[in-house]
ROKETI-148157 format. One record per residue (C-alpha): chain; residue number from 1; x, y, z; residue in one letter. Coordinates in Angstrom, 3 decimals. Layout:
NODE   unit   pos          X          Y          Z   code
NODE      A   NUM          X          Y          Z      A
...
***
This chain:
NODE   unit   pos          X          Y          Z   code
NODE      A     1     10.158     44.828     10.691      M
NODE      A     2     12.551     42.409     12.402      I
NODE      A     3     13.475     44.928     15.057      S
NODE      A     4      9.713     45.488     15.769      K
NODE      A     5      9.131     41.760     16.072      I
NODE      A     6     12.292     41.460     18.356      R
NODE      A     7     11.084     44.361     20.528      R
NODE      A     8      7.563     42.917     20.867      K
NODE      A     9      8.850     39.379     21.752      T
NODE      A    10     11.341     40.739     24.276      S
NODE      A    11      8.479     42.488     26.048      D
NODE      A    12      6.519     39.283     26.361      L
NODE      A    13      6.263     37.485     29.649      K
NODE      A    14      8.438     34.524     30.206      L
NODE      A    15      5.629     31.964     29.982      K
NODE      A    16      4.554     33.287     26.607      Y
NODE      A    17      8.108     33.166     25.409      K
NODE      A    18      8.352     29.529     26.498      L
NODE      A    19      5.151     28.677     24.575      V
NODE      A    20      6.478     30.409     21.391      L
NODE      A    21      9.767     28.590     21.783      I
NODE      A    22      8.143     25.224     22.130      Y
NODE      A    23      5.868     25.888     19.177      C
NODE      A    24      8.630     26.873     16.774      F
NODE      A    25     11.196     24.238     17.900      T
NODE      A    26      8.661     21.417     18.233      G
NODE      A    27      5.734     21.787     15.868      F
NODE      A    28      7.492     23.177     12.748      I
NODE      A    29     10.011     20.242     12.576      P
NODE      A    30      7.215     17.744     13.061      V
NODE      A    31      5.199     19.340     10.278      F
NODE      A    32      8.196     19.412      7.925      I
NODE      A    33      8.944     15.745      8.749      I
NODE      A    34      5.351     14.854      7.972      F
NODE      A    35      5.423     16.571      4.572      L
NODE      A    36      8.729     14.973      3.662      V
NODE      A    37      7.515     11.561      4.759      S
NODE      A    38      4.292     11.976      2.807      L
NODE      A    39      6.267     13.012     -0.283      Y
NODE      A    40      8.546     10.011     -0.051      L
NODE      A    41      5.635      7.689      0.697      M
NODE      A    42      3.737      8.964     -2.370      R
NODE      A    43      6.774      8.117     -4.462      G
NODE      A    44      6.946      4.595     -3.081      V
NODE      A    45      3.213      4.007     -3.540      L
NODE      A    46      3.489      5.294     -7.113      R
NODE      A    47      6.340      2.895     -7.804      E
NODE      A    48      4.476     -0.055     -6.160      N
NODE      A    49      1.364      0.714     -8.136      S
NODE      A    50      3.395      0.719    -11.365      T
NODE      A    51      4.993     -2.586    -10.421      E
NODE      A    52      1.564     -4.076     -9.748      N
NODE      A    53      0.184     -2.882    -13.071      I
NODE      A    54      3.231     -4.220    -14.976      N
NODE      A    55      2.904     -7.549    -13.250      S
NODE      A    56     -0.871     -7.686    -14.080      Y
NODE      A    57     -0.203     -6.841    -17.785      L
NODE      A    58      2.638     -9.345    -18.064      Y
NODE      A    59      0.558    -12.108    -16.590      Q
NODE      A    60     -2.525    -11.302    -18.623      A
NODE      A    61     -0.426    -11.046    -21.871      T
NODE      A    62      1.474    -14.255    -21.075      A
NODE      A    63     -1.928    -15.955    -20.619      S
NODE      A    64     -3.170    -14.652    -23.904      L
NODE      A    65      0.052    -15.702    -25.669      D
NODE      A    66     -0.134    -19.144    -24.125      G
NODE      A    67     -3.743    -19.592    -25.387      E
NODE      A    68     -2.661    -18.337    -28.860      I
NODE      A    69      0.235    -20.872    -28.984      K
NODE      A    70     -2.188    -23.606    -28.081      I
NODE      A    71     -4.413    -22.692    -31.002      Y
NODE      A    72     -1.350    -22.366    -33.281      D
NODE      A    73     -0.239    -25.870    -32.343      N
NODE      A    74     -3.746    -27.223    -33.043      L
NODE      A    75     -3.663    -25.438    -36.468      S
NODE      A    76     -0.361    -27.049    -37.191      S
NODE      A    77     -1.642    -30.464    -36.101      Y
NODE      A    78     -4.591    -30.200    -38.557      I
NODE      A    79     -2.516    -28.687    -41.290      S
NODE      A    80     -0.021    -31.583    -41.259      F
NODE      A    81     -2.558    -34.332    -40.540      N
NODE      A    82     -2.256    -36.953    -43.243      Q
NODE      A    83     -5.690    -38.447    -42.659      S
NODE      A    84     -7.436    -35.093    -43.350      I
NODE      A    85     -5.187    -34.427    -46.335      S
NODE      A    86     -5.995    -37.859    -47.814      Q
NODE      A    87     -9.689    -37.396    -47.286      V
NODE      A    88     -9.753    -33.956    -48.969      L
NODE      A    89     -7.385    -34.999    -51.831      N
NODE      A    90     -9.203    -38.239    -52.736      Y
NODE      A    91    -11.304    -38.376    -55.983      D
NODE      A    92    -14.546    -39.978    -54.802      Y
NODE      A    93    -16.761    -41.983    -57.126      E
NODE      A    94    -19.921    -40.865    -55.360      S
NODE      A    95    -21.146    -38.261    -52.967      V
NODE      A    96    -22.043    -41.028    -50.552      Y
NODE      A    97    -18.429    -42.193    -50.309      N
NODE      A    98    -17.273    -38.614    -49.856      M
NODE      A    99    -19.808    -38.026    -47.014      Y
NODE      A   100    -18.913    -41.290    -45.364      D
NODE      A   101    -15.193    -40.318    -45.207      Q
NODE      A   102    -16.055    -36.852    -43.834      F
NODE      A   103    -18.162    -38.325    -41.127      V
NODE      A   104    -15.813    -41.146    -40.159      T
NODE      A   105    -12.417    -39.421    -40.487      V
NODE      A   106    -12.587    -35.630    -40.610      M
NODE      A   107    -15.563    -34.795    -38.316      D
NODE      A   108    -14.185    -36.648    -35.274      P
NODE      A   109    -10.850    -34.955    -35.543      L
NODE      A   110    -12.283    -31.436    -35.817      L
NODE      A   111    -15.097    -32.201    -33.229      S
NODE      A   112    -12.625    -33.351    -30.652      S
NODE      A   113    -10.756    -30.082    -30.928      L
NODE      A   114    -13.941    -28.200    -30.056      M
NODE      A   115    -14.741    -30.699    -27.325      Y
NODE      A   116    -11.537    -30.307    -25.497      F
NODE      A   117    -11.431    -26.486    -26.008      H
NODE      A   118    -14.894    -25.134    -25.259      D
NODE      A   119    -13.799    -21.613    -26.106      E
NODE      A   120    -13.552    -22.677    -29.811      V
NODE      A   121    -16.871    -21.845    -31.469      N
NODE      A   122    -16.194    -23.181    -34.963      R
NODE      A   123    -13.538    -24.997    -37.008      V
NODE      A   124    -13.955    -24.829    -40.822      T
NODE      A   125    -11.731    -26.027    -43.641      I
NODE      A   126    -12.044    -24.127    -46.927      Y
NODE      A   127    -10.691    -25.969    -50.023      I
NODE      A   128    -10.273    -24.893    -53.626      D
NODE      A   129    -11.768    -28.060    -55.014      K
NODE      A   130    -15.218    -29.194    -56.260      N
NODE      A   131    -16.610    -30.441    -52.978      V
NODE      A   132    -20.030    -30.488    -51.342      V
NODE      A   133    -20.398    -28.179    -48.343      K
NODE      A   134    -20.354    -30.293    -45.221      H
NODE      A   135    -21.984    -28.596    -42.160      G
NODE      A   136    -19.597    -26.085    -40.624      T
NODE      A   137    -16.445    -28.221    -41.012      T
NODE      A   138    -15.978    -28.023    -44.788      L
NODE      A   139    -16.815    -25.319    -47.384      A
NODE      A   140    -15.536    -24.312    -50.881      P
NODE      A   141    -12.918    -21.678    -51.116      M
NODE      A   142    -15.258    -19.457    -53.029      S
NODE      A   143    -17.002    -18.490    -49.797      E
NODE      A   144    -13.948    -16.532    -48.538      I
NODE      A   145    -12.048    -15.770    -51.677      S
NODE      A   146    -13.153    -12.154    -51.586      D
NODE      A   147    -11.811    -11.685    -48.040      K
NODE      A   148     -8.708     -9.575    -47.701      E
NODE      A   149     -7.293    -11.903    -45.085      W
NODE      A   150     -7.713    -14.929    -47.462      C
NODE      A   151     -5.359    -13.426    -49.948      K
NODE      A   152     -2.830    -12.691    -47.133      E
NODE      A   153     -2.982    -16.212    -45.758      V
NODE      A   154     -2.492    -17.877    -49.182      L
NODE      A   155      0.625    -15.806    -49.715      S
NODE      A   156      2.569    -17.594    -46.970      D
NODE      A   157      2.591    -20.499    -44.613      N
NODE      A   158      2.220    -18.509    -41.325      D
NODE      A   159     -0.674    -18.701    -38.905      N
NODE      A   160     -2.613    -15.353    -38.862      H
NODE      A   161     -4.810    -13.920    -36.229      W
NODE      A   162     -7.641    -11.467    -36.915      Y
NODE      A   163    -10.250     -9.728    -34.829      V
NODE      A   164    -13.571     -8.283    -35.975      D
NODE      A   165    -14.514     -6.050    -33.066      M
NODE      A   166    -17.924     -5.153    -34.563      D
NODE      A   167    -18.944     -8.797    -34.768      K
NODE      A   168    -17.081     -9.754    -31.599      K
NODE      A   169    -15.053    -12.453    -33.472      Q
NODE      A   170    -11.530    -13.651    -32.905      V
NODE      A   171    -10.302    -16.138    -35.497      F
NODE      A   172     -7.154    -17.896    -36.680      S
NODE      A   173     -6.519    -18.733    -40.334      V
NODE      A   174     -3.658    -20.664    -41.834      S
NODE      A   175     -2.780    -22.521    -45.050      R
NODE      A   176     -3.102    -26.299    -45.031      L
NODE      A   177      0.522    -27.330    -45.618      A
NODE      A   178      0.074    -30.898    -46.854      L
NODE      A   179     -2.706    -29.934    -49.227      L
NODE      A   180     -0.512    -27.111    -50.604      N
NODE      A   181      2.237    -29.591    -51.381      R
NODE      A   182     -0.375    -31.653    -53.423      L
NODE      A   183     -1.201    -28.485    -55.412      G
NODE      A   184     -4.485    -27.795    -53.660      I
NODE      A   185     -5.202    -24.503    -51.819      D
NODE      A   186     -6.810    -25.054    -48.411      G
NODE      A   187     -7.395    -22.714    -45.483      V
NODE      A   188     -8.073    -23.727    -41.903      L
NODE      A   189    -10.375    -21.339    -40.052      F
NODE      A   190    -10.689    -21.506    -36.200      I
NODE      A   191    -13.164    -19.120    -34.554      N
NODE      A   192    -12.554    -18.443    -30.806      V
NODE      A   193    -15.027    -16.884    -28.318      D
NODE      A   194    -14.291    -13.163    -28.187      Y
NODE      A   195    -14.845    -12.646    -24.425      D
NODE      A   196    -12.905    -15.781    -23.433      K
NODE      A   197     -9.898    -14.840    -25.691      A
NODE      A   198     -9.447    -11.654    -23.657      F
NODE      A   199    -10.705    -12.991    -20.313      E
NODE      A   200     -7.338    -12.708    -18.585      A
NODE      A   201     -7.415     -8.859    -18.823      F
NODE      A   202    -10.664     -8.529    -16.792      S
NODE      A   203     -9.579    -10.964    -14.024      Q
NODE      A   204     -7.699     -8.690    -11.624      T
NODE      A   205     -8.078     -7.057     -8.285      I
NODE      A   206     -7.153     -3.674     -9.791      L
NODE      A   207     -9.893     -1.081    -10.129      N
NODE      A   208    -10.500      2.317    -11.737      D
NODE      A   209     -8.494      1.676    -14.932      Y
NODE      A   210     -9.098      1.333    -18.650      G
NODE      A   211     -7.476     -0.872    -21.344      L
NODE      A   212     -7.215     -0.944    -25.084      F
NODE      A   213     -5.714     -3.630    -27.340      I
NODE      A   214     -4.705     -2.795    -30.925      T
NODE      A   215     -3.535     -5.023    -33.697      D
NODE      A   216     -0.178     -4.697    -35.517      K
NODE      A   217     -1.699     -2.020    -37.765      N
NODE      A   218     -2.924      0.035    -34.815      G
NODE      A   219     -6.624     -0.822    -35.199      N
NODE      A   220     -8.689     -1.212    -32.017      L
NODE      A   221     -9.739     -4.865    -31.410      I
NODE      A   222    -10.607     -4.819    -27.670      Y
NODE      A   223    -11.444     -2.286    -24.958      E
NODE      A   224    -12.141     -2.617    -21.250      L
NODE      A   225    -13.336     -0.060    -18.692      S
NODE      A   226    -13.080     -1.024    -15.005      Q
NODE      A   227    -14.116      2.224    -13.335      Y
NODE      A   228    -16.481      2.583    -10.406      D
NODE      A   229    -19.786      4.223    -11.023      Q
NODE      A   230    -18.499      7.324     -9.192      S
NODE      A   231    -15.405      7.524    -11.456      N
NODE      A   232    -17.020      6.863    -14.835      K
NODE      A   233    -16.073     10.315    -16.096      D
NODE      A   234    -12.369      9.135    -16.144      Y
NODE      A   235    -13.062      6.528    -18.769      A
NODE      A   236    -11.792      7.386    -22.285      L
NODE      A   237    -12.947      6.564    -25.757      T
NODE      A   238    -10.198      5.236    -28.121      F
NODE      A   239    -10.005      8.589    -29.987      D
NODE      A   240     -9.661     10.508    -26.600      E
NODE      A   241     -7.046      8.091    -25.532      F
NODE      A   242     -5.045      8.607    -28.784      K
NODE      A   243     -5.122     12.322    -28.068      E
NODE      A   244     -3.822     11.777    -24.594      V
NODE      A   245     -0.967      9.707    -25.948      V
NODE      A   246     -0.168     12.234    -28.708      A
NODE      A   247     -0.147     15.146    -26.225      D
NODE      A   248      2.015     13.227    -23.648      H
NODE      A   249     -0.486     14.238    -21.078      S
NODE      A   250      0.501     13.606    -17.431      D
NODE      A   251     -3.129     13.299    -16.358      K
NODE      A   252     -3.051      9.596    -17.046      Y
NODE      A   253     -0.380      6.914    -16.317      K
NODE      A   254     -0.034      4.890    -19.466      I
NODE      A   255      1.739      1.513    -19.544      I
NODE      A   256      2.115     -0.796    -22.524      T
NODE      A   257      2.782     -4.494    -23.142      Q
NODE      A   258      3.427     -6.287    -26.435      D
NODE      A   259      2.041     -9.746    -27.359      S
NODE      A   260      4.870    -11.735    -28.800      A
NODE      A   261      2.540    -14.327    -30.258      A
NODE      A   262      0.233    -11.961    -32.192      T
NODE      A   263      1.995     -8.634    -32.509      G
NODE      A   264     -0.871     -6.944    -30.739      W
NODE      A   265     -0.261     -4.079    -28.318      K
NODE      A   266     -1.922     -3.725    -24.887      I
NODE      A   267     -2.431     -0.104    -23.684      W
NODE      A   268     -3.238      0.320    -19.955      F
NODE      A   269     -4.263      3.762    -18.644      Y
NODE      A   270     -5.297      5.065    -15.242      K
NODE      A   271     -5.662      8.520    -13.749      P
NODE      A   272     -2.389      9.574    -12.294      D
NODE      A   273     -4.084     10.775     -9.168      S
NODE      A   274     -5.506      7.347     -8.565      F
NODE      A   275     -1.945      5.814     -8.577      M
NODE      A   276     -1.478      7.284     -5.070      I
NODE      A   277     -5.107      7.502     -3.929      S
NODE      A   278     -4.264      5.381     -0.842      S
NODE      A   279     -2.402      8.303      0.575      T
NODE      A   280     -5.620     10.325      1.040      T
NODE      A   281     -6.657      8.619      4.277      P
NODE      A   282     -3.035      8.845      5.422      I
NODE      A   283     -3.039     12.597      4.827      I
NODE      A   284     -6.272     12.934      6.845      W
NODE      A   285     -4.982     10.779      9.576      I
NODE      A   286     -1.623     12.604      9.674      G
NODE      A   287     -3.373     15.945      9.643      T
NODE      A   288     -5.776     15.087     12.376      I
NODE      A   289     -2.928     13.568     14.390      S
NODE      A   290     -0.864     16.691     13.992      I
NODE      A   291     -3.771     18.850     15.027      I
NODE      A   292     -4.475     16.729     18.052      V
NODE      A   293     -0.825     16.521     18.996      C
NODE      A   294     -0.461     20.378     18.502      V
NODE      A   295     -3.506     20.963     20.642      A
NODE      A   296     -2.328     18.596     23.316      A
NODE      A   297      1.185     20.053     23.183      A
NODE      A   298     -0.131     23.608     23.425      V
NODE      A   299     -2.164     22.682     26.461      V
NODE      A   300      0.847     20.897     28.009      C
NODE      A   301      3.215     23.776     27.116      T
NODE      A   302      0.894     26.383     28.632      V
NODE      A   303      0.471     24.250     31.778      A
NODE      A   304      4.290     23.604     31.914      T
NODE      A   305      5.109     27.279     31.376      S
NODE      A   306      2.656     28.267     34.088      R
NODE      A   307      4.092     25.720     36.470      F
NODE      A   308      7.629     26.918     35.751      V
NODE      A   309      6.913     30.587     35.883      T
NODE      A   310      4.495     30.395     38.832      R
NODE      A   311      7.398     30.113     41.288      R
NODE      A   312      9.374     32.719     39.312      I
NODE      A   313      6.397     35.113     39.740      V
NODE      A   314      6.399     34.465     43.420      K
NODE      A   315     10.061     35.370     43.604      I
NODE      A   316      9.388     38.506     41.499      Q
NODE      A   317      6.600     39.651     43.860      K
NODE      A   318      8.879     39.093     46.832      C
NODE      A   319     11.592     40.997     45.070      M
NODE      A   320      9.144     43.845     44.698      K
NODE      A   321      8.453     43.746     48.452      E
NODE      A   322     12.150     43.776     49.176      V
NODE      A   323     12.635     46.679     46.869      E
NODE      A   324      9.977     48.567     48.748      N
NODE      A   325     11.840     47.913     52.029      G
NODE      A   326      9.818     44.924     53.326      N
NODE      A   327     12.303     42.375     54.491      L
NODE      A   328      9.696     40.173     56.297      N
NODE      A   329      9.146     38.006     53.323      V
NODE      A   330      9.606     34.283     52.967      N
NODE      A   331      8.840     31.974     50.104      I
NODE      A   332      8.002     28.310     50.913      P
NODE      A   333     10.270     25.908     49.073      V
NODE      A   334      9.246     22.408     47.839      D
NODE      A   335     11.743     20.755     45.557      G
NODE      A   336     15.436     20.562     44.619      N
NODE      A   337     15.622     21.989     41.156      D
NODE      A   338     17.336     25.227     40.124      E
NODE      A   339     14.379     27.460     40.904      I
NODE      A   340     14.106     25.860     44.377      S
NODE      A   341     17.800     26.549     44.941      D
NODE      A   342     17.321     30.103     43.783      L
NODE      A   343     14.302     30.518     46.111      T
NODE      A   344     16.365     29.174     49.076      R
NODE      A   345     19.099     31.538     48.156      G
NODE      A   346     16.708     34.440     47.872      F
NODE      A   347     15.186     33.643     51.355      D
NODE      A   348     18.603     33.313     52.850      A
NODE      A   349     19.689     36.598     51.225      M
NODE      A   350     16.682     38.382     52.591      V
NODE      A   351     17.195     36.982     56.026      L
NODE      A   352     20.855     37.911     55.971      R
NODE      A   353     20.018     41.394     54.722      L
NODE      A   354     17.570     41.853     57.493      D
NODE      A   355     20.100     40.802     60.141      M
NODE      A   356     22.789     43.068     58.753      L
NODE      A   357     20.434     46.005     58.435      I
NODE      A   358     19.362     45.561     62.045      N
NODE      A   359     22.937     45.302     63.272      E
NODE      A   360     24.450     48.244     61.445      V
NODE      A   361     21.397     50.084     60.250      Y
NODE      A   362     22.767     53.535     60.595      D
NODE      A   363     26.348     52.927     59.460      S
NODE      A   364     25.692     50.429     56.737      R
NODE      A   365     22.272     51.398     55.421      L
NODE      A   366     23.417     52.917     52.137      K
NODE      A   367     25.886     50.120     51.625      E
NODE      A   368     23.278     47.441     52.295      K
NODE      A   369     20.811     49.219     50.006      E
NODE      A   370     23.443     49.089     47.309      Y
NODE      A   371     24.133     45.425     47.969      E
NODE      A   372     20.475     44.706     47.923      M
NODE      A   373     20.001     46.418     44.604      K
NODE      A   374     22.999     44.519     43.221      A
NODE      A   375     21.418     41.325     44.374      L
NODE      A   376     18.112     42.341     42.909      Q
NODE      A   377     19.848     42.949     39.655      A
NODE      A   378     21.225     39.564     39.755      Q
NODE      A   379     17.837     38.020     40.645      I
NODE      A   380     16.395     39.199     37.244      N
NODE      A   381     13.782     37.417     35.253      P
NODE      A   382     15.965     37.568     32.213      H
NODE      A   383     18.668     35.602     33.993      F
NODE      A   384     16.054     32.888     34.725      L
NODE      A   385     14.839     33.023     31.122      Y
NODE      A   386     18.324     32.479     29.791      N
NODE      A   387     18.849     29.584     32.185      T
NODE      A   388     15.730     27.804     31.286      L
NODE      A   389     16.198     28.565     27.628      S
NODE      A   390     19.669     26.898     27.787      L
NODE      A   391     18.196     23.886     29.380      I
NODE      A   392     15.442     23.622     26.671      N
NODE      A   393     17.919     23.952     23.741      W
NODE      A   394     20.076     21.357     25.359      K
NODE      A   395     17.097     18.959     25.221      A
NODE      A   396     16.208     19.550     21.602      I
NODE      A   397     19.633     20.168     19.874      E
NODE      A   398     19.929     16.422     18.968      A
NODE      A   399     16.992     16.604     16.491      D
NODE      A   400     17.321     13.966     13.658      A
NODE      A   401     14.865     12.999     10.855      V
NODE      A   402     15.095      9.205     11.339      D
NODE      A   403     14.681      9.476     15.102      I
NODE      A   404     11.652     11.774     14.654      S
NODE      A   405     10.076      9.386     12.007      K
NODE      A   406     10.513      6.301     14.148      I
NODE      A   407      9.273      8.284     17.237      T
NODE      A   408      6.115      9.148     15.331      L
NODE      A   409      5.572      5.507     14.473      A
NODE      A   410      6.415      4.411     18.005      L
NODE      A   411      4.025      7.006     19.442      S
NODE      A   412      1.163      5.803     17.206      S
NODE      A   413      2.011      2.169     18.088      F
NODE      A   414      1.792      2.703     21.767      Y
NODE      A   415     -1.249      4.911     21.531      R
NODE      A   416     -3.166      2.184     19.855      T
NODE      A   417     -1.445     -0.571     21.977      S
NODE      A   418     -2.416      0.888     25.299      L
NODE      A   419     -5.925      1.774     23.960      N
NODE      A   420     -6.733      3.669     27.225      K
NODE      A   421     -6.673      0.438     29.052      G
NODE      A   422     -9.411     -1.200     26.916      K
NODE      A   423     -9.190     -4.776     25.798      N
NODE      A   424    -11.172     -4.205     22.507      V
NODE      A   425    -10.629     -1.873     19.635      M
NODE      A   426    -11.909     -1.411     16.048      S
NODE      A   427    -10.239     -3.326     13.256      I
NODE      A   428     -9.233      0.011     11.826      K
NODE      A   429     -7.254      0.870     14.922      D
NODE      A   430     -5.742     -2.614     14.917      E
NODE      A   431     -4.671     -2.104     11.312      I
NODE      A   432     -3.207      1.328     12.229      D
NODE      A   433     -1.314     -0.351     15.082      N
NODE      A   434      0.013     -2.994     12.695      M
NODE      A   435      1.071     -0.496     10.125      R
NODE      A   436      3.094      1.517     12.793      S
NODE      A   437      4.719     -1.752     13.872      Y
NODE      A   438      5.584     -2.625     10.259      L
NODE      A   439      7.132      0.893      9.740      T
NODE      A   440      9.361      0.371     12.840      I
NODE      A   441     10.379     -3.139     11.765      Q
NODE      A   442     11.130     -2.067      8.182      Q
NODE      A   443     13.391      0.745      9.476      M
NODE      A   444     15.032     -1.769     11.902      M
NODE      A   445     15.617     -4.123      8.877      H
NODE      A   446     16.797     -1.366      6.571      D
NODE      A   447     13.802     -1.967      4.351      G
NODE      A   448     14.906     -5.510      3.346      D
NODE      A   449     11.417     -6.957      3.306      F
NODE      A   450      8.104     -5.921      1.752      D
NODE      A   451      4.708     -5.714      3.363      A
NODE      A   452      1.503     -6.125      1.383      V
NODE      A   453     -1.730     -5.087      3.202      V
NODE      A   454     -5.100     -6.004      1.620      D
NODE      A   455     -8.001     -5.229      4.033      I
NODE      A   456    -11.577     -4.985      2.994      E
NODE      A   457    -12.991     -1.539      3.796      D
NODE      A   458    -16.238     -3.263      4.904      G
NODE      A   459    -14.738     -4.905      7.926      I
NODE      A   460    -12.970     -1.847      9.447      L
NODE      A   461    -16.018     -0.828     11.538      Q
NODE      A   462    -16.170     -4.173     13.484      Y
NODE      A   463    -14.296     -4.667     16.759      N
NODE      A   464    -11.542     -6.989     17.644      T
NODE      A   465     -9.240     -7.872     20.587      L
NODE      A   466     -6.310     -5.508     20.578      N
NODE      A   467     -2.736     -6.622     19.679      L
NODE      A   468     -3.845     -9.568     17.518      I
NODE      A   469     -1.745     -8.966     14.393      L
NODE      A   470      1.409     -7.490     15.934      Q
NODE      A   471      2.594    -10.745     17.558      P
NODE      A   472      1.862    -12.667     14.460      L
NODE      A   473      3.905    -10.288     12.281      I
NODE      A   474      6.729    -10.321     14.816      E
NODE      A   475      6.716    -14.204     14.609      N
NODE      A   476      6.727    -14.046     10.802      A
NODE      A   477      9.754    -11.805     10.767      I
NODE      A   478     11.747    -13.506     13.561      D
NODE      A   479     11.081    -17.078     12.590      H
NODE      A   480     10.288    -16.740      8.895      G
NODE      A   481     11.775    -14.136      6.625      I
NODE      A   482     14.818    -13.296      8.898      D
NODE      A   483     15.896    -16.961      8.547      L
NODE      A   484     15.292    -17.173      4.797      N
NODE      A   485     18.325    -15.202      3.487      T
NODE      A   486     18.041    -16.504     -0.096      G
NODE      A   487     15.095    -14.389     -1.150      V
NODE      A   488     13.575    -10.935     -0.364      R
NODE      A   489     11.029    -11.332      2.419      G
NODE      A   490      7.376    -10.634      1.831      V
NODE      A   491      4.676    -10.384      4.526      I
NODE      A   492      1.152    -10.323      3.320      T
NODE      A   493     -1.672     -9.240      5.625      I
NODE      A   494     -5.259     -9.789      4.432      T
NODE      A   495     -8.642     -9.132      5.964      G
NODE      A   496    -11.950    -10.471      4.681      R
NODE      A   497    -15.481    -10.664      5.941      G
NODE      A   498    -17.961    -13.497      5.565      T
NODE      A   499    -21.627    -13.427      6.484      E
NODE      A   500    -20.952    -13.597     10.223      D
NODE      A   501    -17.194    -13.860     10.653      E
NODE      A   502    -13.998    -11.798     10.164      I
NODE      A   503    -10.951    -13.592      8.771      I
NODE      A   504     -7.470    -12.113      9.130      L
NODE      A   505     -4.375    -13.758      7.725      T
NODE      A   506     -0.665    -13.114      8.082      V
NODE      A   507      1.441    -14.903      5.467      E
NODE      A   508      5.241    -14.860      4.955      D
NODE      A   509      7.590    -16.444      2.352      N
NODE      A   510     10.043    -17.515      5.054      G
NODE      A   511     11.681    -20.852      5.717      V
NODE      A   512      8.394    -22.506      6.815      G
NODE      A   513      8.036    -25.128      9.529      M
NODE      A   514      6.797    -28.567     10.314      T
NODE      A   515      3.465    -29.380     11.785      K
NODE      A   516      5.144    -30.198     15.083      E
NODE      A   517      6.887    -26.847     15.159      Q
NODE      A   518      3.638    -25.049     14.276      A
NODE      A   519      1.746    -26.848     17.151      D
NODE      A   520      4.692    -25.926     19.483      K
NODE      A   521      4.314    -22.279     18.754      I
NODE      A   522      0.725    -22.278     19.757      I
NODE      A   523      1.189    -24.423     22.868      T
NODE      A   524      4.542    -23.535     24.315      K
NODE      A   525      5.142    -20.751     26.919      D
NODE      A   526      6.208    -17.473     25.418      S
NODE      A   527      7.092    -14.028     26.693      K
NODE      A   528      4.829    -11.020     26.349      G
NODE      A   529      2.143    -10.994     23.656      Y
NODE      A   530      3.335    -14.072     21.722      G
NODE      A   531      1.427    -16.369     19.418      V
NODE      A   532      0.304    -18.601     22.228      R
NODE      A   533     -1.014    -15.486     24.097      N
NODE      A   534     -2.984    -14.419     21.031      V
NODE      A   535     -4.505    -17.946     20.664      N
NODE      A   536     -5.495    -18.103     24.334      E
NODE      A   537     -7.008    -14.574     24.357      R
NODE      A   538     -9.119    -15.387     21.291      I
NODE      A   539    -10.455    -18.590     22.812      K
NODE      A   540    -11.162    -17.051     26.127      L
NODE      A   541    -12.939    -14.038     24.629      Y
NODE      A   542    -14.849    -15.627     21.725      Y
NODE      A   543    -15.033    -19.327     22.659      G
NODE      A   544    -13.095    -22.509     22.204      E
NODE      A   545    -14.263    -22.963     18.581      Q
NODE      A   546    -12.228    -19.821     17.590      Y
NODE      A   547     -8.483    -20.492     17.581      E
NODE      A   548     -5.419    -19.762     15.421      L
NODE      A   549     -4.796    -21.966     12.440      K
NODE      A   550     -1.172    -22.292     11.068      I
NODE      A   551     -0.522    -23.569      7.525      E
NODE      A   552      3.118    -24.064      6.797      S
NODE      A   553      5.523    -25.958      4.496      E
NODE      A   554      9.220    -26.165      4.775      I
NODE      A   555     10.892    -23.888      2.273      G
NODE      A   556      7.645    -22.185      1.130      K
NODE      A   557      6.583    -20.056      4.111      G
NODE      A   558      3.898    -19.902      6.715      T
NODE      A   559      0.301    -18.648      6.838      K
NODE      A   560     -1.521    -17.879     10.149      V
NODE      A   561     -5.286    -17.601     10.003      I
NODE      A   562     -7.342    -15.722     12.648      V
NODE      A   563    -11.176    -15.953     12.564      H
NODE      A   564    -13.723    -14.519     14.956      F
NODE      A   565    -17.355    -13.401     14.893      P
NODE      A   566    -18.439    -10.015     13.729      K
NODE      A   567    -19.018     -7.671     16.616      M
NODE      A   568    -19.743     -3.939     16.639      L
***
């Protein structure tokens, strides 16, 4: 098989061999580099997604624990409040006196708690004493004595949290400590709004995920499904989720977080494929780019091979003429490369042969014919092939992955930067240009800063002046995060759309600057496409009312805001 392939390739014409060589030595490495880069990028995106989820769970759980601690402190305050204990422990001579003390002492204290905490629906004290029920603030212990949680609360002095998912109730119950010391059993009941109690878990920019919260006994107390309509099939019931956990299925990414204040456990789940869903457009863009590049390279390779071999074919035809005895041949020469030198040598050789044959035709005919055949053997297409092949291999033998990667980014950057000479491009192309620039900068900085890109899909179709974001990012790197060596640099690029405007921001956590320095950046002369250049181009194109806005504070970083009208 190999010998047949070798024999067939050796019979190919030189121009086809050149095309094959360029294809194998150029396209295959590029394709391999693309696959390796995609694999590494998917790993980075997966890690970043996991970090974002962990951060979201930590913040939401911390918010929940903070609210729980507030209610626990309120419970302790009421439990150890002497005024309430005295009112409840006092033996009243009449119901009127009892009612008067409830209204003037106990009701204001409990009502103020609900007034300052609107998420509290009800505060009730249950007491094991012969008292008259007073609204929702006081009731006899007999109303709850059959509750399982009542027995648990009376057995210790801790604050207990319970959730009735069917009734959508979250409530805290604790023993009244001062009354207990007086020999009276009392229970403080605080009912909290169910939705507000877990509100922190639904306030996030994350999408397409589900969440369950279980109590310390593993019972479900809260569930949340944040899937788009098109992805509803990925949502799980709690029983289905338990099967996924038990089977250690890799179809879902599961992350947990424990609540220190309650002992509850938060379960976050998301389809594993969605963790790296942002790579899908990159795959399409990369695939299309490779196809376009391959097609363009094939055209260029064919054109180049024809250009190179065209002169060789001329030499070959003239060699055939010389072989047939016609020495009246001459090849026009235009250039100073190796083929031109070879052509001149061939012309000179033919001319010399003609002169020698004419001078000593009879006596030297056979000798000259031998010399000519020897020269013809030297002027062989395989000799030219080997020479050109050597030149080609010398050009590509320095192949390196990092150089190829940064070359791809640089190629994409200049493709979108030049923009075929046009001054306006789509926001999508501007974002691609910015991403390519960030890739180059992160390689130049050995990845010592992070870039967060948050662009609404709905604005990508609109047009913008080209090279708007790149100078702002360059300024954020050079004058922001590069100077702030104490922390890891973060550059955040956001894009939002209003009813009639596009708003782009570039924010860094660098050293910051004063207002005078910010004004100087916009007004001073700068080289190339600097911040001043961007500001002037925006005002010239869109009008004086559209200009850059810089918000900065020393030690906290800088935010540059760009706004311009929506234009298709």
